[in-house]
Residue frames as a rotation matrix with the C-alpha (Angstrom) as fourth column:
MET 1
0.155 0.116 -0.981 -44.21
0.765 -0.642 0.045 -32.39
-0.625 -0.758 -0.188 114.30
ILE 2
0.647 0.172 0.742 -44.73
0.662 -0.610 -0.436 -29.05
0.377 0.774 -0.509 112.54
LYS 3
-0.421 -0.860 -0.288 -41.85
0.907 -0.405 -0.117 -26.62
-0.016 -0.311 0.950 112.66
ARG 4
0.729 0.670 -0.138 -42.93
0.678 -0.735 0.012 -23.15
-0.093 -0.102 -0.990 113.78
TYR 5
-0.230 -0.769 0.596 -41.18
0.745 -0.533 -0.400 -20.00
0.626 0.352 0.696 112.72
ARG 6
0.340 0.263 -0.903 -40.71
0.842 -0.512 0.168 -17.18
-0.418 -0.817 -0.396 115.14
LEU 7
0.667 -0.032 0.744 -40.63
0.435 -0.794 -0.424 -13.56
0.605 0.607 -0.516 114.05
LYS 8
0.056 -0.769 -0.637 -37.34
0.996 0.001 0.086 -12.04
-0.065 -0.639 0.766 115.24
ASN 9
-0.836 -0.364 -0.411 -37.44
0.333 -0.931 0.149 -8.53
-0.437 -0.013 0.899 113.77
ARG 10
0.090 0.994 0.065 -40.89
0.746 -0.024 -0.665 -6.99
-0.660 0.109 -0.744 113.37
LYS 11
0.295 -0.008 -0.956 -39.66
-0.318 -0.944 -0.090 -3.82
-0.901 0.330 -0.281 111.63
ARG 12
-0.735 -0.624 -0.265 -37.83
-0.485 0.210 0.849 -5.77
-0.474 0.753 -0.457 108.96
PHE 13
-0.689 0.561 0.459 -40.87
0.636 0.772 0.012 -7.98
-0.347 0.300 -0.889 108.39
ALA 14
0.332 0.826 -0.455 -43.17
0.461 -0.563 -0.686 -4.95
-0.823 0.018 -0.568 108.16
ALA 15
-0.059 -0.445 -0.894 -40.79
-0.614 -0.690 0.384 -3.31
-0.787 0.571 -0.233 105.66
PHE 16
-0.937 -0.275 0.215 -40.75
-0.043 0.703 0.710 -6.51
-0.347 0.656 -0.670 103.61
LEU 17
-0.257 0.927 0.274 -44.56
0.835 0.355 -0.421 -6.66
-0.487 0.120 -0.865 103.54
PHE 18
0.388 0.367 -0.845 -44.79
0.024 -0.921 -0.389 -2.98
-0.921 0.131 -0.366 102.62
CYS 19
-0.455 -0.647 -0.612 -42.29
-0.641 -0.238 0.729 -3.37
-0.618 0.724 -0.306 99.74
THR 20
-0.882 0.183 0.435 -44.09
0.361 0.855 0.373 -6.48
-0.303 0.486 -0.820 98.48
ALA 21
0.120 0.989 -0.085 -47.47
0.740 -0.146 -0.657 -4.71
-0.662 0.016 -0.749 98.56
LEU 22
0.231 -0.119 -0.966 -45.98
-0.354 -0.935 0.030 -1.67
-0.906 0.334 -0.258 96.80
PHE 23
-0.802 -0.582 -0.131 -44.47
-0.372 0.316 0.873 -3.89
-0.467 0.749 -0.470 94.11
LEU 24
-0.621 0.644 0.447 -47.76
0.717 0.697 -0.009 -5.73
-0.317 0.315 -0.895 93.52
LEU 25
0.356 0.739 -0.571 -49.63
0.401 -0.673 -0.621 -2.42
-0.844 -0.008 -0.537 93.35
PHE 26
-0.168 -0.529 -0.832 -47.13
-0.589 -0.623 0.515 -1.13
-0.791 0.576 -0.207 90.77
ILE 27
-0.958 -0.191 0.215 -47.43
0.022 0.697 0.717 -4.27
-0.286 0.691 -0.663 88.62
GLY 28
-0.245 0.951 0.191 -51.23
0.843 0.306 -0.442 -4.15
-0.479 0.053 -0.876 88.79
THR 29
0.337 0.338 -0.879 -51.31
0.011 -0.935 -0.355 -0.48
-0.941 0.110 -0.319 87.83
VAL 30
-0.520 -0.616 -0.592 -49.01
-0.613 -0.213 0.761 -0.96
-0.595 0.758 -0.267 84.85
THR 31
-0.893 0.189 0.409 -50.92
0.353 0.857 0.375 -4.01
-0.280 0.479 -0.832 83.64
PHE 32
-0.012 0.999 0.050 -54.37
0.878 0.035 -0.477 -2.46
-0.478 0.038 -0.877 83.82
SER 33
0.199 0.061 -0.978 -53.34
-0.151 -0.984 -0.092 0.95
-0.968 0.166 -0.187 82.52
ASN 34
-0.745 -0.526 -0.411 -51.95
-0.495 0.022 0.868 -0.59
-0.447 0.850 -0.277 79.32
ALA 35
-0.654 0.549 0.521 -55.05
0.597 0.797 -0.090 -2.74
-0.464 0.252 -0.849 78.80
GLY 36
0.353 0.863 -0.360 -57.15
0.450 -0.494 -0.744 0.30
-0.820 0.101 -0.563 77.93
ASN 37
-0.129 -0.505 -0.854 -54.71
-0.490 -0.716 0.498 1.58
-0.862 0.482 -0.155 75.30
ALA 38
-0.885 -0.207 0.416 -55.35
0.196 0.645 0.738 -1.23
-0.422 0.735 -0.531 72.84
LYS 39
-0.098 0.852 -0.514 -57.88
-0.656 -0.444 -0.610 0.00
-0.748 0.277 0.603 70.31
ASN 40
-0.699 -0.040 0.714 -59.36
0.382 0.823 0.421 -2.70
-0.604 0.567 -0.560 68.15
GLU 41
0.022 0.673 -0.739 -60.89
-0.569 -0.599 -0.563 -0.79
-0.822 0.433 0.370 65.29
TYR 42
-0.575 -0.131 0.807 -62.12
0.448 0.776 0.445 -2.99
-0.685 0.617 -0.388 62.47
ARG 43
-0.174 0.555 -0.813 -63.53
-0.785 -0.577 -0.225 -2.09
-0.594 0.599 0.536 59.09
THR 44
0.113 0.286 0.951 -65.20
0.305 0.901 -0.308 -4.29
-0.946 0.325 0.015 56.52
VAL 45
-0.411 -0.295 -0.863 -64.38
-0.744 -0.438 0.504 -4.48
-0.527 0.849 -0.040 52.84
ALA 46
0.674 0.615 0.408 -66.27
-0.163 0.663 -0.731 -6.25
-0.720 0.426 0.547 50.08
VAL 47
-0.414 -0.861 0.296 -63.97
0.071 0.293 0.953 -8.13
-0.907 0.416 -0.060 47.72
ASN 48
0.470 0.493 -0.732 -64.37
-0.671 -0.340 -0.659 -7.18
-0.574 0.801 0.170 44.04
HIS 49
0.923 -0.131 0.361 -63.54
0.320 0.783 -0.534 -9.34
-0.213 0.608 0.765 41.02
GLY 50
0.528 -0.804 0.272 -59.76
0.320 -0.109 -0.941 -9.38
0.786 0.584 0.200 40.51
ASP 51
0.529 -0.336 0.779 -58.88
-0.763 -0.589 0.264 -8.24
0.371 -0.735 -0.568 44.04
THR 52
0.118 -0.544 -0.831 -56.12
0.330 0.811 -0.483 -10.05
0.937 -0.217 0.275 45.88
LEU 53
0.752 0.097 -0.652 -55.32
0.658 -0.036 0.753 -10.07
0.050 -0.995 -0.091 49.55
TRP 54
-0.295 -0.947 -0.123 -52.06
0.925 -0.316 0.212 -8.33
-0.239 -0.051 0.970 48.70
ASP 55
-0.523 0.155 0.838 -53.89
0.442 -0.792 0.422 -5.46
0.729 0.591 0.345 46.93
ILE 56
0.586 0.806 0.086 -56.35
0.279 -0.300 0.912 -5.00
0.761 -0.510 -0.401 49.78
ALA 57
0.535 -0.467 -0.704 -53.56
0.816 0.070 0.574 -5.07
-0.219 -0.881 0.419 52.35
ARG 58
-0.530 -0.776 0.342 -51.53
0.842 -0.529 0.103 -2.54
0.101 0.342 0.934 50.38
GLU 59
-0.216 0.542 0.812 -54.48
0.284 -0.761 0.583 -0.15
0.934 0.357 0.011 50.31
TYR 60
0.662 0.689 0.297 -55.51
-0.116 -0.298 0.948 -0.34
0.741 -0.661 -0.117 53.98
ARG 61
0.336 -0.541 -0.771 -52.35
0.743 0.655 -0.136 -1.29
0.579 -0.527 0.622 55.90
GLY 62
0.998 -0.047 0.037 -51.23
-0.059 -0.810 0.583 2.14
0.002 -0.584 -0.811 57.11
ASN 63
0.371 -0.928 0.041 -47.64
-0.884 -0.367 -0.289 2.07
0.283 0.071 -0.956 58.36
ILE 64
0.361 -0.211 0.908 -47.41
-0.459 0.808 0.370 -1.67
-0.812 -0.551 0.194 59.17
GLU 65
-0.711 -0.662 -0.237 -45.34
-0.573 0.350 0.741 -4.04
-0.408 0.663 -0.628 57.01
ILE 66
-0.125 0.776 -0.618 -47.56
-0.970 0.037 0.242 -5.61
0.210 0.630 0.748 54.34
ARG 67
-0.413 -0.059 -0.909 -46.81
-0.133 0.991 -0.004 -9.26
0.901 0.119 -0.418 55.17
GLN 68
-0.975 0.077 -0.210 -47.68
0.220 0.142 -0.965 -8.70
-0.045 -0.987 -0.155 58.82
TYR 69
-0.536 0.824 -0.186 -50.92
-0.720 -0.561 -0.409 -6.99
-0.441 -0.085 0.893 57.81
ILE 70
-0.157 0.444 -0.882 -51.86
-0.726 0.554 0.408 -9.87
0.669 0.705 0.235 55.49
HIS 71
-0.738 -0.162 -0.655 -51.27
0.254 0.833 -0.492 -12.26
0.625 -0.529 -0.574 58.39
LYS 72
-0.897 0.432 -0.087 -53.55
-0.085 -0.364 -0.927 -10.14
-0.433 -0.825 0.364 60.61
ILE 73
-0.280 0.819 -0.501 -56.26
-0.960 -0.247 0.133 -10.10
-0.015 0.518 0.855 57.94
LYS 74
-0.297 0.120 -0.947 -56.06
-0.329 0.919 0.219 -13.88
0.896 0.377 -0.234 57.56
LYS 75
-0.900 -0.083 -0.428 -56.23
0.351 0.445 -0.824 -14.34
0.259 -0.892 -0.371 61.32
ALA 76
-0.765 0.635 -0.103 -59.19
-0.425 -0.619 -0.660 -11.93
-0.483 -0.461 0.744 61.73
ASN 77
0.021 0.800 -0.599 -61.15
-1.000 0.007 -0.027 -13.73
-0.017 0.600 0.800 58.99
ASN 78
0.192 -0.030 0.981 -60.12
-0.396 0.912 0.105 -17.32
-0.898 -0.409 0.163 59.84
LEU 79
0.811 0.005 -0.586 -58.50
-0.579 0.159 -0.800 -17.82
0.089 0.987 0.131 56.44
ASP 80
0.652 -0.599 0.465 -56.13
0.251 0.749 0.614 -20.74
-0.716 -0.283 0.638 55.91
SER 81
-0.249 -0.708 0.661 -54.76
0.931 0.014 0.365 -19.35
-0.268 0.706 0.656 52.65
ALA 82
-0.710 -0.091 -0.698 -54.73
0.016 -0.993 0.114 -16.08
-0.704 0.070 0.707 50.76
ALA 83
-0.826 0.455 0.333 -57.53
0.466 0.221 0.857 -17.24
0.316 0.863 -0.395 48.44
ILE 84
-0.541 0.720 -0.435 -60.47
0.018 -0.507 -0.862 -14.82
-0.841 -0.474 0.262 48.42
TYR 85
-0.565 0.426 0.707 -63.45
0.825 0.306 0.475 -14.54
-0.014 0.851 -0.524 46.08
ALA 86
-0.843 0.295 0.451 -65.62
-0.084 -0.899 0.431 -11.74
0.532 0.325 0.782 44.71
GLY 87
0.176 0.975 0.138 -68.46
-0.225 -0.096 0.970 -10.80
0.958 -0.202 0.202 47.03
GLN 88
0.124 -0.215 -0.969 -66.67
0.841 0.540 -0.012 -12.00
0.526 -0.814 0.248 50.14
ILE 89
0.768 0.122 0.629 -66.73
-0.204 -0.884 0.420 -9.58
0.607 -0.451 -0.654 53.09
LEU 90
-0.018 -0.859 -0.511 -63.38
0.675 0.367 -0.640 -9.20
0.738 -0.356 0.573 54.85
VAL 91
0.968 0.172 -0.186 -62.83
0.251 -0.565 0.786 -7.72
0.030 -0.807 -0.590 58.29
LEU 92
0.207 -0.929 0.308 -59.71
0.406 -0.205 -0.891 -5.56
0.890 0.309 0.335 58.33
PRO 93
0.426 -0.124 -0.896 -57.93
0.897 -0.074 0.437 -4.82
-0.121 -0.990 0.080 61.62
């Protein structure tokens, strides 16, 4: 036999539904408003003879810590190591 619940206080239930809807609306607004702020601007660089990933990262990193930027470069270019060669085109985040 299925137990049935009976609504005892309609105002309290309506207030609960209103607060829940307001909370979900707030979470959705915050989530989608921050999604547009992420700018993924990439540039490409051709590797010259004698260049290292460290040198390239130092030149283009901006205000990010150099090790973090090297990690981002490796991730953007699917590199397993820091080995690069002359003529290679790197995508820089």
